[in-house]
C-alpha positions as CSV (number, residue, x, y, z in Angstrom):
1,M,-18.3,-4.7,-12.3
2,S,-19.8,-3.1,-15.2
3,Y,-18.5,0.4,-16.7
4,R,-21.9,2.1,-15.6
5,S,-21.3,0.8,-12.0
6,R,-17.8,2.0,-11.8
7,L,-18.9,5.5,-13.1
8,L,-21.7,5.7,-10.7
9,R,-19.4,4.8,-7.8
10,R,-17.1,7.5,-8.8
11,L,-19.5,10.2,-8.8
12,A,-20.9,9.3,-5.7
13,L,-17.4,9.6,-4.1
14,A,-16.7,12.9,-5.8
15,A,-20.1,14.4,-4.8
16,P,-19.1,15.9,-1.5
17,L,-16.2,17.7,-3.2
18,V,-18.7,19.2,-5.6
19,T,-21.0,20.4,-3.1
20,I,-18.5,22.6,-1.2
21,P,-18.6,25.6,-3.5
22,L,-22.4,25.3,-3.6
23,L,-22.4,26.0,0.2
24,P,-23.6,29.5,1.3
25,A,-21.0,32.0,1.8
26,P,-22.0,32.5,5.5
27,A,-21.3,28.9,6.2
28,L,-18.0,28.9,4.6
29,A,-16.8,32.2,6.4
30,A,-18.2,31.0,10.0
31,G,-15.0,28.9,11.1
32,S,-16.1,25.9,9.3
33,G,-12.7,25.4,7.7
34,L,-14.3,24.7,4.1
35,S,-13.5,28.0,2.6
36,P,-10.9,27.8,0.1
37,L,-10.4,31.7,0.5
38,L,-8.0,33.5,3.0
39,P,-9.7,36.1,5.0
40,F,-9.8,39.8,3.5
41,G,-7.4,41.1,6.1
42,V,-8.3,44.0,8.7
43,S,-4.5,44.6,8.7
44,P,-2.5,45.9,5.8
45,N,-0.2,43.1,5.7
46,G,-3.1,40.4,5.8
47,H,-4.6,42.2,3.1
48,D,-1.6,42.0,1.0
49,L,-1.6,38.2,1.5
50,Y,-5.2,37.9,0.5
51,D,-4.2,40.1,-2.8
52,L,-1.2,37.7,-3.4
53,Y,-3.1,34.5,-2.8
54,N,-5.9,35.7,-5.5
55,L,-3.1,36.8,-7.9
56,I,-1.7,33.1,-7.8
57,S,-4.9,31.3,-7.3
58,I,-6.6,32.7,-10.5
59,P,-3.9,31.5,-13.0
60,A,-3.5,28.3,-11.1
61,I,-7.2,27.7,-11.7
62,I,-7.1,28.5,-15.3
63,V,-4.3,26.1,-15.9
64,F,-6.1,23.6,-13.9
65,V,-9.4,23.8,-15.8
66,L,-7.5,23.8,-19.1
67,V,-5.5,20.6,-18.1
68,E,-8.7,18.9,-16.9
69,A,-10.7,19.9,-20.0
70,L,-8.2,18.7,-22.5
71,L,-7.8,15.6,-20.6
72,L,-11.3,14.9,-20.3
73,T,-11.6,15.8,-24.1
74,I,-9.1,13.0,-25.0
75,I,-10.7,10.4,-22.9
76,L,-14.1,10.8,-24.0
77,R,-13.4,11.4,-27.7
78,D,-10.7,8.5,-28.0
79,R,-12.3,5.8,-25.9
80,R,-12.2,2.6,-27.4
81,K,-16.1,2.1,-27.9
82,R,-16.4,5.1,-30.2
83,Q,-13.7,3.9,-32.4
84,R,-13.4,0.9,-34.9
85,P,-11.6,-2.0,-33.9
86,D,-8.5,-1.2,-35.9
87,Y,-8.3,2.2,-34.7
88,R,-5.0,3.4,-34.0
89,P,-4.5,7.2,-32.6
90,P,-1.9,9.5,-34.3
91,Q,1.5,8.9,-33.4
92,W,3.6,12.1,-32.4
93,H,7.3,11.8,-32.2
94,G,8.2,15.2,-30.9
95,N,7.7,18.8,-31.4
96,T,10.7,20.9,-30.4
97,R,8.7,24.1,-30.4
98,L,5.9,22.8,-28.3
99,E,8.3,21.2,-26.0
100,I,10.5,24.4,-25.4
101,A,7.2,26.0,-24.8
102,W,5.6,23.9,-22.2
103,T,8.9,23.8,-20.4
104,V,9.9,27.8,-20.4
105,L,6.3,28.9,-19.7
106,P,5.6,27.0,-16.3
107,L,9.5,28.1,-15.5
108,L,8.6,31.6,-15.8
109,L,5.5,31.3,-14.0
110,M,7.0,29.4,-10.8
111,V,9.8,32.3,-10.9
112,A,7.2,35.0,-11.0
113,I,5.5,33.5,-8.0
114,G,8.7,33.0,-5.9
115,V,9.7,36.7,-6.4
116,L,6.1,37.9,-5.3
117,S,6.1,35.6,-2.5
118,F,9.8,36.4,-1.5
119,N,8.9,40.1,-1.7
120,E,5.7,39.8,0.3
121,L,7.4,37.8,3.0
122,Q,10.2,40.5,3.5
123,K,7.6,43.5,3.6
124,D,5.0,41.8,5.6
125,F,7.1,39.8,8.4
126,Q,10.1,41.8,9.2
127,Q,10.2,44.2,12.0
128,P,9.3,47.7,10.6
129,F,10.9,50.7,11.4
130,G,9.6,52.3,14.7
131,T,8.0,55.6,15.3
132,P,7.3,57.1,18.9
133,S,3.4,56.2,18.3
134,D,4.2,52.6,17.9
135,L,3.4,49.9,20.3
136,E,5.8,46.9,20.7
137,I,4.5,43.9,22.7
138,N,6.7,40.8,23.7
139,V,4.7,37.7,22.9
140,T,6.1,34.5,24.9
141,A,4.5,31.3,24.1
142,H,4.7,28.3,26.5
143,Q,2.8,24.8,26.9
144,F,-0.1,25.7,26.4
145,G,-0.7,29.3,26.4
146,W,0.7,32.9,25.7
147,A,2.2,35.7,28.0
148,Y,1.7,39.3,26.7
149,A,4.4,41.7,28.1
150,Y,3.3,45.4,27.4
151,P,5.7,48.5,27.5
152,Q,3.8,49.9,30.0
153,G,5.3,47.5,32.4
154,F,2.6,44.9,33.0
155,A,1.9,41.5,31.6
156,V,-1.3,39.6,30.6
157,T,-1.3,35.7,30.3
158,S,-3.6,33.5,28.6
159,E,-3.9,29.8,29.5
160,G,-5.7,27.5,27.5
161,E,-9.4,27.5,26.4
162,A,-10.9,27.9,29.9
163,A,-9.0,31.2,30.6
164,V,-8.4,32.8,27.1
165,Q,-7.3,36.7,27.8
166,P,-7.4,38.7,24.9
167,L,-4.3,40.9,23.5
168,V,-5.9,44.0,23.7
169,V,-4.2,46.6,21.1
170,P,-5.6,50.2,20.0
171,T,-7.2,50.7,16.6
172,G,-5.2,52.9,14.0
173,R,-1.7,52.2,15.5
174,L,1.1,50.1,14.5
175,V,1.7,47.1,17.0
176,R,4.9,45.0,16.5
177,L,5.0,41.8,18.2
178,K,8.3,40.2,19.2
179,L,7.8,36.4,19.6
180,D,9.6,33.7,21.5
181,S,9.2,30.5,23.2
182,D,9.9,29.1,26.8
183,D,9.8,25.4,25.6
184,V,9.1,24.1,22.1
185,I,8.3,25.6,18.8
186,H,4.9,27.5,18.6
187,S,3.2,29.4,15.8
188,W,1.1,32.5,16.2
189,W,-1.7,32.9,13.6
190,V,-4.6,35.0,13.6
191,P,-6.0,34.6,9.9
192,D,-8.3,37.8,9.6
193,I,-5.2,39.8,10.9
194,G,-2.1,38.3,8.9
195,G,0.2,35.2,8.1
196,K,1.7,32.8,10.5
197,T,4.7,33.5,12.7
198,D,6.9,31.0,14.5
199,A,7.9,31.4,18.2
200,V,11.2,29.4,18.6
201,P,13.0,29.0,21.9
202,G,16.2,31.2,21.9
203,Y,15.3,33.2,18.7
204,D,13.3,36.3,18.2
205,N,10.9,36.5,15.5
206,F,8.8,39.7,14.5
207,T,5.4,40.4,13.0
208,W,3.3,43.5,12.9
209,F,-0.4,44.6,12.2
210,D,-2.2,48.0,12.1
211,I,-6.0,47.2,12.6
212,G,-8.4,50.0,11.6
213,Q,-11.4,48.8,13.1
214,A,-12.6,47.9,16.5
215,G,-13.6,44.1,17.0
216,Q,-12.5,40.7,18.3
217,Y,-10.3,38.1,16.2
218,R,-9.7,34.8,17.0
219,G,-6.3,32.6,16.3
220,Q,-4.7,29.4,17.1
221,C,-1.2,28.1,17.6
222,T,-0.6,26.4,14.3
223,E,2.4,24.3,15.4
224,L,1.8,20.9,17.0
225,C,3.4,21.5,20.3
226,G,2.2,18.8,22.7
227,V,-1.0,17.1,24.1
228,G,-2.5,20.5,25.0
229,H,-1.8,22.1,21.4
230,N,-5.7,22.5,20.6
231,T,-6.2,24.4,23.5
232,M,-3.8,26.9,22.6
233,Q,-6.3,29.6,21.7
234,I,-5.5,33.1,20.6
235,M,-8.0,36.3,20.9
236,V,-7.0,39.9,19.8
237,K,-9.2,42.6,21.0
238,A,-8.9,45.9,18.9
239,V,-10.4,48.9,20.9
240,S,-10.2,52.7,20.4
241,P,-7.4,54.3,21.7
242,D,-9.4,56.2,24.4
243,E,-10.5,52.6,25.6
244,F,-7.1,51.2,25.2
245,D,-5.6,53.9,27.7
246,T,-8.4,53.1,30.0
247,W,-7.6,49.7,30.0
248,V,-4.0,50.0,30.4
249,A,-4.6,52.4,33.3
250,Q,-6.8,49.6,34.8
251,Q,-4.1,46.9,34.3
252,K,-1.5,49.0,36.0
253,A,-3.7,49.5,39.0
254,K,-4.6,46.0,39.2
255,Q,-0.8,44.7,39.3
256,A,0.3,47.6,41.7
257,Q,-2.1,46.2,44.2
258,P,-0.1,44.3,46.6
259,S,-1.3,40.7,47.0
260,P,-2.7,39.7,50.4
261,S,-0.2,37.9,52.6
262,P,-1.5,35.0,54.8
263,S,-2.6,36.0,58.3
264,P,-0.3,34.9,61.0
265,S,-1.8,31.9,63.4
266,P,-2.5,33.2,66.9
267,A,0.2,32.7,69.4
268,A,-0.7,30.3,72.3
269,P,-1.4,32.2,75.4
270,S,1.2,32.1,78.1
271,P,0.6,30.4,81.2
272,S,-0.5,32.6,84.3
273,P,1.8,32.7,87.3
274,A,-0.7,30.9,89.6
275,A,-1.3,28.2,87.1
276,S,2.6,27.9,86.9
277,A,2.8,27.8,90.8
278,S,0.0,25.1,90.8
279,A,1.8,23.0,88.3
280,K,4.9,22.8,90.4
281,P,5.4,19.5,92.3
282,S,4.7,19.7,96.0
283,P,7.4,18.4,98.2
284,S,6.9,14.8,99.6
285,P,6.2,14.6,103.4
286,S,9.2,13.9,105.5
287,P,9.3,10.2,107.1
288,S,8.1,10.2,110.6
289,R,10.4,9.2,113.1
């Protein structure tokens, strides 16, 4: 195969990757999975993750472009067909200062990324200090759904794709989630709100959010938990405080209603005295003499 044919084949294989950044923004943001960016974040901790992601990604992109540019420059400039037959590239036998620089600088960069990431995790995923106005909801995962227990004394269960029930929360109020699991490890993630938090059997994990605008936000269990993993959908619905209070009253009234008990089967009628008398066997006639 000629050089030109190999080059054309490689370009054809790389074409789909090159076209991804050229897609319109609505297509990337419509849940297609093609967007390389985190959502902006409707909660402060989600927005902090967005800022951290950009802070790490921009230097990483600069380093990537620099390395690839130098690599392509060397490949194109020093390829064999552009040099005389007896050409020998310059021979390097070590440069102490350069070697120290390209060892220390990446080390410092990785330490900085680690410190920033650790601080962000500590701030955004630990249970924050409570105030009387906060709302704490217990989230229990199971195969393949979620149970939301509210402090007002009722619970909402969401089961699979066919019966997704939203986690209804008020806007402008800090909501703490305490997550656990009844069976295997699951993971709670609503990208528009914040990061992922595992639900582990026998262990309580915490996360929180404070949504400032009304809306519905979709998520998904992100831990492979069985054959129905893809059906473990999440819906968070943020409403105004007044609408939330109304919804809470409706849920309490609904769960306070007694469930209808099955009606007893009608009893069989007792036989009448006449029927009982007629049912008695008549005495046999005495034998004639």
